[in-house]
SETORPA-293674 format. One line per field, with one value per residue (C-alpha): residue in three letters; x, y, z. Coordinates in pm, whole numbers, plus 50000, padded with zeros to 5 digits. Layout:
code <- (ALA, ...);
u <- (X, ...);
v <- (Y, ...);
w <- (Z, ...);
//
This chain:
code <- (MET, LEU, LEU, LEU, HIS, GLU, TYR, PRO, PHE, LEU, LYS, ILE, GLU, VAL, ASP, GLU, LYS, THR, ALA, THR, LEU, ILE, MET, SER, TRP, ASN, GLY, LYS, PHE, THR, SER, MET, GLN, TYR, ARG, GLU, ALA, THR, LEU, ASN, CYS, VAL, GLU, ALA, VAL, LYS, GLN, PHE, ASN, LEU, LYS, ASN, TRP, LEU, ALA, ASP, THR, SER, LYS, ILE, GLY, GLU, ILE, LYS, THR, GLN, ASP, GLN, ASP, TRP, THR, ASN, GLU, ASN, ILE, LEU, ILE, PRO, ILE, SER, ASP, LEU, GLY, VAL, LYS, LYS, VAL, ALA, LEU, ILE, ILE, PRO, GLU, ASP, VAL, TYR, ASN, HIS, LEU, ALA, ILE, SER, SER, ILE, MET, VAL, LYS, GLY, LYS, SER, ARG, PHE, ARG, PHE, GLU, SER, GLN, TYR, PHE, VAL, GLN, LYS, ARG, GLU, ALA, VAL, GLU, TRP, PHE, ALA, LYS, LYS);
u <- (91455, 91333, 91154, 91286, 91137, 90972, 91001, 90858, 91227, 91427, 91329, 91562, 91577, 91799, 91922, 92020, 92125, 92417, 92417, 92342, 92148, 92006, 91918, 91702, 91704, 91410, 91355, 91393, 91401, 91476, 91782, 91590, 91455, 91770, 91963, 91660, 91646, 92043, 92049, 91782, 92028, 92328, 92069, 91979, 92347, 92380, 92071, 92163, 92505, 92559, 92874, 92750, 92609, 92431, 92331, 92151, 92184, 92088, 91767, 91884, 91790, 92011, 92243, 92288, 92631, 92545, 92463, 92806, 93017, 92749, 92728, 93105, 93074, 92736, 92695, 93005, 93271, 92998, 92924, 93275, 93317, 93041, 93207, 93067, 93328, 93218, 93013, 92900, 92754, 92525, 92623, 92385, 92216, 92262, 92620, 92614, 92498, 92772, 93006, 92861, 92865, 93221, 93335, 93174, 93374, 93708, 93700, 93650, 93830, 94114, 93895, 93693, 93790, 93585, 93637, 93438, 93339, 93120, 92856, 92635, 92414, 92274, 92374, 92732, 92740, 92592, 92839, 93115, 92971, 92981, 93380, 93575);
v <- (62875, 63187, 63250, 63594, 63581, 63332, 63380, 63138, 63051, 63096, 63081, 63240, 63159, 63237, 62992, 63214, 62916, 62878, 63256, 63098, 63238, 62958, 63014, 62736, 62800, 62636, 62739, 63029, 63414, 63724, 63903, 64172, 63917, 63738, 64071, 64177, 63854, 63832, 64183, 64104, 63826, 64078, 64267, 63960, 63929, 64278, 64265, 63912, 63974, 63616, 63406, 63125, 63139, 62848, 62825, 62526, 62582, 62233, 62350, 62681, 62853, 62995, 63269, 63515, 63596, 63979, 63864, 63664, 63944, 64163, 63888, 63920, 64296, 64310, 64037, 63791, 64086, 64270, 63974, 63914, 64278, 64206, 63922, 63615, 63323, 63033, 63008, 62648, 62579, 62264, 62138, 62255, 61927, 62125, 62149, 62487, 62653, 62439, 62619, 62959, 62924, 62780, 63075, 63333, 63159, 63157, 63503, 63682, 63431, 63695, 63926, 63701, 63667, 63349, 62998, 62837, 62468, 62260, 61996, 61729, 61744, 62012, 61810, 61829, 62193, 62233, 61971, 62175, 62506, 62341, 62285, 62546);
w <- (58300, 58186, 57853, 57721, 57367, 57120, 56759, 56520, 56429, 56750, 57135, 57384, 57739, 58017, 58305, 58586, 58771, 58522, 58383, 58033, 57746, 57531, 57193, 56997, 56659, 56435, 56037, 55814, 55894, 55708, 55751, 55969, 56191, 56231, 56348, 56580, 56720, 56799, 56919, 57186, 57272, 57345, 57558, 57777, 57849, 57959, 58152, 58342, 58361, 58147, 58102, 57882, 57531, 57392, 57038, 56937, 56559, 56470, 56299, 56197, 55848, 55626, 55740, 55486, 55398, 55460, 55814, 55859, 55913, 56061, 56350, 56438, 56462, 56630, 56827, 56894, 56959, 57204, 57401, 57449, 57582, 57810, 57971, 57823, 57881, 57683, 57361, 57280, 56936, 56848, 56509, 56227, 56028, 55724, 55581, 55439, 55767, 55941, 55697, 55717, 56128, 56098, 55893, 56155, 56433, 56238, 56123, 56459, 56664, 56733, 56856, 57094, 57467, 57528, 57463, 57207, 57136, 56889, 57019, 56894, 57196, 57421, 57702, 57610, 57619, 57944, 58094, 57926, 58097, 58444, 58410, 58547);
//
């Protein structure tokens, strides 16, 4: 496992064996911090030719409304275009954040070429990535 960035609110790792980007969210962030961190994740997808995207959002801070649409246009559509095949989301504990993430995924779904699934545990997501 390769640690790419560690912010106070997010750890970004790459598992080169499984071509997976792993985002472990933990706490609050500003809009600017969120955008910078997630753009770094897109760069990692490019750099390492990653095929799986795992976002552990169980402890994520609030995703502001303006960042929800921004995420579709600047993160999810680009990673789809870069060849990401599967996106796994570990469900947030906070109901508002769960709804925000669901809204992001539903709004852009018609423009994504990747499969997406929601999971309660990280282990389940990793097993799903292993299935062809």
